[in-house]
C-alpha positions in Angstrom: 0.0 -0.4 -0.2 0.9 3.4 -0.2 2.4 5.1 2.5 1.9 9.2 2.1 5.5 10.4 3.4 4.6 11.6 7.1 5.5 15.6 7.7 6.9 17.8 10.7 4.6 20.3 9.6 1.6 17.4 10.8 0.8 19.4 14.5 1.8 17.2 17.4 0.0 19.3 19.8 0.4 19.2 23.3 -0.5 16.2 24.4 -1.9 17.2 27.6 -4.8 18.6 25.5 -6.3 15.1 25.6 -9.0 15.9 22.6 -11.4 13.7 22.2 -11.3 11.5 19.4 -14.2 10.4 19.1 -15.4 13.8 18.0 -14.3 12.8 14.6 -17.2 10.4 13.1 -17.0 7.6 12.0 -13.2 6.5 12.7 -14.1 3.0 11.2 -14.4 4.4 8.2 -11.5 6.1 8.3 -9.1 2.9 8.7 -10.8 1.7 5.9 -9.6 4.5 3.8 -5.9 4.4 5.5 -6.2 0.3 4.4 -6.6 1.8 1.3 -3.8 4.4 1.0 -6.0 7.5 1.1 -3.8 10.2 1.8 -6.8 12.4 3.4 -7.8 9.5 5.6 -4.6 9.1 6.6 -4.3 13.0 8.0 -7.4 12.4 10.5 -5.8 9.7 11.7 -2.5 11.0 12.4 -4.3 14.3 13.4 -6.6 12.5 15.6 -4.8 10.2 17.3 -0.8 12.0 17.5 -1.9 13.7 20.8 -2.7 11.0 22.4 0.6 8.8 21.2 3.0 11.6 21.4 2.0 11.1 25.3 3.0 8.1 25.0 6.5 7.9 23.4 7.0 11.3 26.0 6.5 8.8 28.9 9.3 6.6 27.5 11.9 9.2 25.2 14.2 11.2 27.3 13.0 14.4 25.5 10.6 16.0 23.5 13.0 15.6 20.1 13.6 12.2 20.0 9.5 11.8 21.2 8.7 13.2 18.0 11.0 11.2 16.0 9.2 8.0 17.4 6.2 9.3 17.2 7.0 9.9 13.4 8.4 6.2 12.8 5.3 5.2 14.6 2.8 6.1 12.4 5.0 5.1 9.0 4.6 1.4 10.5 0.9 1.9 11.8 -0.1 3.1 8.0 2.2 0.7 6.6 1.0 -2.2 9.1 -3.3 -0.9 9.3 -4.2 -3.4 6.4 -3.7 -6.4 9.3 -5.9 -4.7 11.9 -8.7 -6.8 11.8 -10.9 -4.4 13.8 -11.0 -7.0 16.4 -10.3 -5.2 20.1 -9.5 -1.8 20.5 -7.5 0.2 17.6 -6.1 2.7 19.6 -4.8 0.1 21.9 -2.8 -1.4 18.6 -1.4 1.5 17.3 -0.1 2.0 20.9 1.7 -1.4 21.0 3.5 -0.7 17.8 4.3 3.0 19.2 5.9 1.3 22.2 7.5 -1.7 20.0 8.7 1.3 18.1 10.4 3.0 21.3 11.9 -0.3 22.1 13.4 -1.0 18.4 14.6 2.7 18.5 16.7 2.1 22.2 17.8 -1.5 21.2 19.7 0.4 18.2 21.4 3.8 20.5 22.2 1.5 23.4 22.9 -2.6 22.9 24.9 -3.3 24.6 23.2 -1.5 27.5 23.5 -3.7 31.0 24.0 -3.6 34.3 25.0 -6.3 37.0 21.9 -8.7 38.1 20.9 -8.1 41.8 20.5 -11.0 44.0 17.1 -11.7 42.9 16.6 -11.8 47.2 17.5 -8.9 47.7 14.2 -7.6 45.3 10.9 -7.4 46.5 8.8 -5.9 43.9 6.1 -4.9 46.0 8.1 -3.2 48.2 7.9 0.6 47.2 3.9 0.4 45.6 2.4 2.3 49.3 4.8 5.0 48.1 3.8 5.6 44.7 0.2 4.9 45.7 0.1 8.4 47.4 0.7 10.3 44.2 -1.7 11.1 41.1 -0.8 9.9 38.1 0.5 12.9 36.6 2.4 13.4 39.6 4.1 10.0 39.1 4.6 10.4 35.6 6.3 13.9 35.9 9.3 12.5 38.2 9.2 9.3 36.1 10.4 11.5 33.0 13.5 12.2 35.1 14.4 8.4 35.5 17.5 6.8 34.1 17.1 5.5 30.4 17.3 2.0 31.0 15.6 1.9 34.9 12.6 4.5 32.9 12.2 1.7 29.6 12.1 -1.4 32.7 9.8 0.7 34.7 7.2 1.1 31.6 7.1 -1.5 30.2 6.6 -3.2 33.6 4.3 -0.8 35.1 2.1 1.0 32.8 2.3 -2.2 29.7 1.8 -4.7 31.9 4.4 -6.7 30.3 6.4 -9.4 32.6 9.6 -9.7 33.1 10.3 -12.3 30.9 8.6 -10.4 28.2 10.5 -7.5 29.1 14.1 -9.4 28.6 12.9 -10.9 25.9 12.0 -7.3 23.9 15.3 -5.2 25.1 17.6 -8.6 24.9 18.3 -8.5 28.8 18.2 -11.1 31.2 14.9 -11.6 33.6 17.7 -10.9 36.3 18.7 -7.8 34.9 14.8 -6.8 34.2 14.1 -7.7 37.9 17.6 -4.8 38.6 16.4 -2.5 36.4 12.9 -2.4 38.5 14.0 -2.4 41.6 17.2 0.6 40.9 14.1 2.3 39.2 11.1 2.1 42.2 14.6 3.1 45.0 15.3 6.0 42.4 11.3 7.1 42.5 11.0 6.3 46.6 14.0 9.0 47.1 12.4 11.5 44.5 9.1 11.3 46.1 9.6 10.8 49.7 10.8 14.8 50.3 7.9 15.5 47.9 5.6 13.6 50.6 7.3 14.9 53.4 5.9 18.2 52.4 2.9 17.8 50.9 2.2 15.7 55.0 3.5 19.6 56.5 0.9 21.4 54.2 -1.6 20.0 56.1 -1.0 20.2 59.5 
């Protein structure tokens, strides 16, 4: 099928705008037109879903520029693979998986040998810091998560936001299961150190 070259002239609005895509009527018909390679439908689909999917990229990427690059690459894959979408399940979920896989591929290309020494599994308590994380809103957590070191952020997001298992993360990133668990442990430890002072300030404000 024809894939119209995506340009950064297509606007990427701030992901926080969170515009409802159901304002665009007949998404299934637009998808069908995209499956036929219709450029106008591709543009509508891009402009409709780009803000939400750009937010997904921002969760994983180190900065806005990298997120924009992943968004463009991801949409090229979406339009290339859209013929395979069978209208079973969530279309947005289907696109999100493609976008996350694009981020993973970008990470592996840039850091193919990134690894860290595995922590002894006995030291890793995967639920130890959930209480601290649960005391904050999603927006507060996402802001702090953005500051995580890339290798920790990727594993944390795949585990906590996408629901990947450690086996799936290890396979996707070409690392060991122990390394995946180590990175998650270190991510939660890093987050706890960042969040505890903020929590203390909140408690003082309440008193």
